[in-house]
N, C-alpha and C positions, 0 to 999 in steps of 0.2 A: 099297506098289506104286504106281509112277508111271504116270500116264495121259497120253497124248498129247492135246493140244488140237486139235480138228479144226474148221476154219472152213468154213462153208457157202459155196456159190458166190456167193450174193448179198452176203455179207460181204466177200469178196475183191473183188467188183465195186465196192462203195462205197469201199473203201480206195484202190483204184487210181484211181477217179474223183477222190477228194479230192486226191491228190498231183498229178494231172494239172491240175486246176483251179488249185491253188495255184501251180504252176509257170507257168501262163499269166498269172495275175494279176501275178506278179513281173516277167515280161518286159514286160507291157503298161505298167508304170510307167515304162519307159525308152523308150517309143515315143510320138512326137508327130507330129501332122499339121499342117504349116505352110500357111497360106493365102496368105502373101506373103513376099517376100524382105526381108532387113534393110534399114533405112534408114541410109545412111552419107554424111557430108559431111566432106571433107578440110578442115582449117584453111586450107590453101592448095594449089592444084593445080600451082603452080610454085615452085621453090626456085632461087635464084641463089647459088651457093657457089663453092668452089675446092678443089683437092686438099688433103687433110690437115685440112680443117675439119669440125667436127661440126655437124650440123643435126638438127632434130626433125621426125619424121613424126607429125603430129597430126590429130585429127579426133574427131567425135562419132558414136557408133554407137547405134542404137535398134532393138529388135525386140519386137513385142508378145507373142511366144511365149517367146523366150529366146535369148541369144547363145551359140553354142557355142565358136567359135574365130576368131582373126584370123591370117591368114598374110601376111607381108611378104616379097616376093621380087624379086630382080634377079640373074640368073645372072652377069652381067659383073662384079659386085662380090662374088660368092660369099656373097650374103645370102639366106638362106632361114630366116626366123624365124617360128615359130608360137607365138602367145600363146593358151594354153588358158584361156578365160574360164569356161566351165561345168566344174565339178570334181566333179559328182555330188551336189551339195548343193542349195542354193536356186538357182532360175533367175534370171539377171541380164538385165534388159531394157534397161539403159542402161550405156554404157561410154565413158570418155574415153581415147582413144588418145594416148599421149605417149611415143614411142620415139625415142631418140637413136642416131644412127649417124655414124661418122667416115668420110668419103670417103677411099678409098685414095690414097696419095701419087702413084701412077702413073696416076691417072684421066686419060683423054684430054680434050682441049678440044672437047667435043661435048655433045649432049643425051643424057641417060639417062632411062629410064622405070622407075619402081618400081611394081610391082603390089601393091595392098593388097586382099585378099579377105576378106570377112566371111561366115561361115557360121552359120546359126541351128541350133537343136537339131532342127529338122525337116528339115535337109539342104539347104535353099535357101540360095543364096549371091549376093553382089553384089561386083563388082570395080571399084575406082577406080584410076586411074593418076596417079601423081605424077611430073611432069617436073622433072628436075634439070639445070640449066645450069651450066657451068664459067666463068661470066662475072661472078661475084660481086665486088663492090667493097667492101672493108672498111677502106680507108685514107682518112683525112680529106683534104679538099682543103687547099691552102695559101693562107692569107690573110696577106699581107705589107703592113701599112699603113706606107708610107714617109712620109706626111705627112697630117695634122699629128702632131707628137710629142705624147705624153700629157703634160698639164700645161702646154701652151703658154699663155703669158700675153701679151696684147697691150694696149698703151695705147690706149684708145678716144678718140683725138683727132679721129677722123672715122670714116666707115664703114671696116670692116676686112676686107680680102680674106683668106680662109683657103684655101690650096691643098690640095686633097685628091688624093692620089696613092696608089693601091692596086694591088698586083700579085696576080693570082689564077692558080692552076694546080691541075691534078688529073691523076693518072696515067691515068685512063680518059676521063672527059668531065665538063666543068662542067655544073651544072644551072641555078643562078640566082645573082644577086648583088643585095643590097639595101643602100643607104646612106641614113641618115635622121638628122634632128635636129628634134624635134617643135616646139620654140619658134620655129624659123626657118621652119616649114612646108616643110622640105626633105625630099623623099622621092624617091628614084631607084631604079628596079629594072630589071634586065636578065635576060631569059630566054635561056639557051643551048640549050634543048631542040632536038634535031635538028640542031644545028650541028656537033657533033663537036669543038668547041673544047677544047683542053687547057690553054690559058693565055689571059689577057686582062689588058690594062693599062687601069685606070680612072683618069681625070683629070677634075677639076671644081674650080671656084672658088666657094666659098660666101662670102656677104657678111654680116658681123656689123654690127648697127646701132651708131651712135656713142653707146653708153651702156654703163654697167657691167653686167656679167652673166656667167653661167657657162653654157656650152653643151656638151651631151652628144651627141657624134656616135657613131652605132652602125653597124657594118658586119657583114654576114652573107653568107657564101658557102656554097652547097650543091653537091654533085656530083650526077650523074644517078642515083646509087643512094640519095640522101637523106642522106648524111653531111653534117653541118652544123658550121661553125666560125664563131665570132663574136668581135669585138673592139670595145672602146669606147675613145674618146679624149675627154678633157676639154680644152676650150679656154676660157680666161678673158679677158674684157675688163676690165682693171683697171690701176690705176697702182701697185699694190703686189702683191707675190708672197706667197702663203700659205706657201710652202716654198722653201727654198734648199738646195742640195746642194754639198758640197765634192768636187771631182773631182781625183784624183791620177793619172789616166791621160790619154792624149793623143788617143785616137781614139774615134769613135763605136762602133766594133766592140768596144773594150774596155769601153765603158759597158754593153753588152748581153750580153757573153759570160759574165758571172758568174751564179751562181744567185741571189744577193742580196747587198746591202751596198755595191755600187758604182753610182752615187756615194753618198757618205755624207751623210745628213740632218744639218743643223745646227739650232741653236736660234734661233727668232725672238724677239727681246727687246722690240721695239716696231715700229710701222709703218716699213717700209723698213730696219730694223736687225736684224742677225743676228750671232750669236756662234758660232764653231767652236772646239771643243777637239779637237786632232788629235795623233797620235803620228807623228813623222817617223822612219822606220827608218834613215835615213842622211842625212848632210849633203848639201844640194843638191836635196832633194825639191821638185818643182814642183807647184803647186796653182792651180786656177781655181775659179770659182763659177758654177753654172748652176741655173736654176729648173725645168728639165725634166730627166727622168731618162735619156732614150735618145739624146740628141744634144747637141752643143755649139752647135747653132743652134736657134732664132733668137737666143737670149740667152746670152751668155757674158761674165762679168765677170773682168777681169784688170787688170794695170797699164797705164796709158795710156803708150804709147811716147813721147809728147811731154812727159809730166810724171809721173815715177816716184812722186810722192807721191799721185797720184790714180788712181781706177779708171776704166775705160772699158767700155762694153757693146758689144763688137764681136767676133764669133766669129773673124773673119779676123785682126785686128790686136792684140787684147788679149794682153799678155805675162803669163807665169805669175808668181805670187808665189813666191819661192824661199826655202825654210827652210834656214838656213845651218848647222844642227847636227842631231845626233841627239837625240831627246827629245820632250817634250810642249810644244805651243804653243797659245796662245789667240790667235785671229785674229778681229777684229771688222770688219764692213763696214757702211757706210751707203750704200744704193743710191740715195738721194735726193741726198745731198751728194757721192756718189761718192768717199768717203774710206775708209781702212782703217788698221788697226794690227796689229802682230805682237808677241807677247810670249812668251818661253819661261818655263816654270814647272816645278816639281817637285811631284807629287801627295803629299798627306799622308793620304789616305784608307786604310782597311783593305784588305788583300789576302788572297786565299784561301790557307789553309794546311791541308794534310791532317793527320789525326791517325790514325796507323796502328798504335798499340800495342795488343796483345792483353792483357786482364787475366788475372791468375794465379789468380783465385778465382771464386766463383760470383756476384759482384756485377755481372756484365756487364749493361749496358743498351745499347740501340741507339745512343745518341748518342756512345758512347765509341770508335766506329770510324768515321772518315770518310776514305775512300781518296783516291787521286789523282783530279783532275777529268778528265772525259773525255766522249765521245759515247755516248749511250744512245738507241737507236731501231732503225731498220731500213733496208735498202737498201744494205748494205755487203758486197759479194760476197766480200771477203777475210776477213770475220769472220762465218762462218755461225752462231756461237753468239749473236751480238748481235741479239736480237729483243726489245728492251725488257727486257733483263736487266742489272741493275746489277752482278751478279757478273762479267759479261763486258764491263764498260764499256771502251771503246776509249780508252786514256789519251792526253791531250794531251802534247806536248812544251812545257815551260815555257821562256820566254826567259831565259837565264842572266843577262841584264843588266836584266831588267824583270819584277818579280814579278806585274805585272798582265796580262802578255801570254802567250797560249797559242796553239800551232800544231798542226796535224795535216794531213799530206798523205795522201789516201785515195781509193780508187775508190768510185764510187757508180753505182747502176743501178736502174731501175724506180721504184717508189713509194718515195721517200726521206723519212723523218721522223726528227727527233731533237730532243733537248734537251742542255744541258750539265749533267752530273750526276756526283757523286762515285761511285767504285767502292765496292761493299760485298760481302764474300765470302758473306754469307748471303742476298743478294738484297733487302735492305732499301733504303729510299730516304732516305738521310740528307740533311740540309741542310748548306750552302746549295746551291741549284741555280738555273739560269737557263733561262727559256723566252723567248718572243718576243712582241712587241706585236701580231702578227697571224700567221696561219698561212701566208699566201701573200705572198711578197716582203716580208718584215719589214724594219723600219727601225731597230729598237732591241731590246736584250735586256731582260728583266724579271726581277729578282731575286725568287725564291720566288713567282712568279706567271706570268701570261701563257698563251700557247698553244704547242703543239708546232708547229714549222715543218713544212710538207708541200710536197713538190715532186715533179715527174715528170722522171726522167732516162732518155730513151728507149733510149740505148745506154751501155754501160760507159764512164765517163769519169773521169779523175783530176782531183781538185779539192784546193785547199789551204784549209782552214778556219782562220780567224784570229779570235781572240776577245780583246777588251780589256775587262777587268772594271772598269777605272777609267772608261773612256769609255762603258761599256754599249753597245758596238757590236760587231758581228760581220760578217764577210763570207766568202763562199765563192767563190773565183775559180778559173777553169780553169787547169790546168797543161799547157802545150804540150809 
């Protein structure tokens, strides 16, 4: 026989009280009393930007009780973001805000205010306002050093005047300009703050002492937003040039429109004496010699119009040396005696040959496949697969009349880097390959050594790459 369990009224009271107290304790765990609002400092209270650009809303939040949430709001940009800091676990008393936001492309040219509200777990809050202006300046100013040309060498027969001519410009406003050369105690600075100037022409004549030496001129321009551009120019007082270049172009513009390789560095064999080995692509090629790389002035060596057996140093009147045939030439010059010689020759050195036979058995080794020589690197928009991939090497066209000469006409854009490397279908790196004597503005190629060349091409441009493995010279010239 079953019996019903009867609870007394006191037992019922204690059970009810137990559940009531338990429920209150659980609720009390989620209730906090805050004595103060959160502390919040924006990294910056102003942002100068432009439509379509991403900026960061940043700051440091602290609260001795605990941070609940952060709300970022601006109705005009449909931004209403809540970052839930407290998630029901441990209380967080410090938080670094770092929120990226892209300004709408149609944002008007005016001031915008973004409200950032911090709430602690006690319900107290603080709001800070970030002002965003559409006057950001992200383009560098332009620094155009017209004079002196880099590598200028002057004979120190007396005090030497050096004309300094610099053109400055900026799309919004120039900030300052500094020109200096420490050993001459030359320092000149100009502030454009508050002037609203967009361009400025700077001219000055520095004086070098009548003694041998090397002088390093430095030029720096900044715009009002703090974007900075610098350029250096070396000027030498010497009776002898460290370097001499062969120029097969006719204008200053052609000297500077290439990415590298024009003019072509030649070999110094003794004081005042140089030797050039050069390939003439057609009969009638005209060449001159210059010790600076960006201009035919102030020094340019060519044939003396009054004596065709002699050289003259005269940018205006020097005549070109004319190579009367297609092929390789050796030209020697003595800048002290002002003499020269020209001799045609035929190379007998080895030349690159691909080996592209696949083995029929399992004895395959890496060296048994060496494909066509080409470009391997990045910055070629027509070759999206070419990102340092030897299996996608961009093949050169070989000169059908010269096994040492390779060509490629190609578009370049952005950060451009490359080497001359054979193709390989499995992505291996067979030898031989050619890199460069330096990353920026190289003057020679290096067989199985050197650095990758690195250049910036701001907009898509067509260039012709020319490589001569006999001369160990390469150039990249613009195709109009």
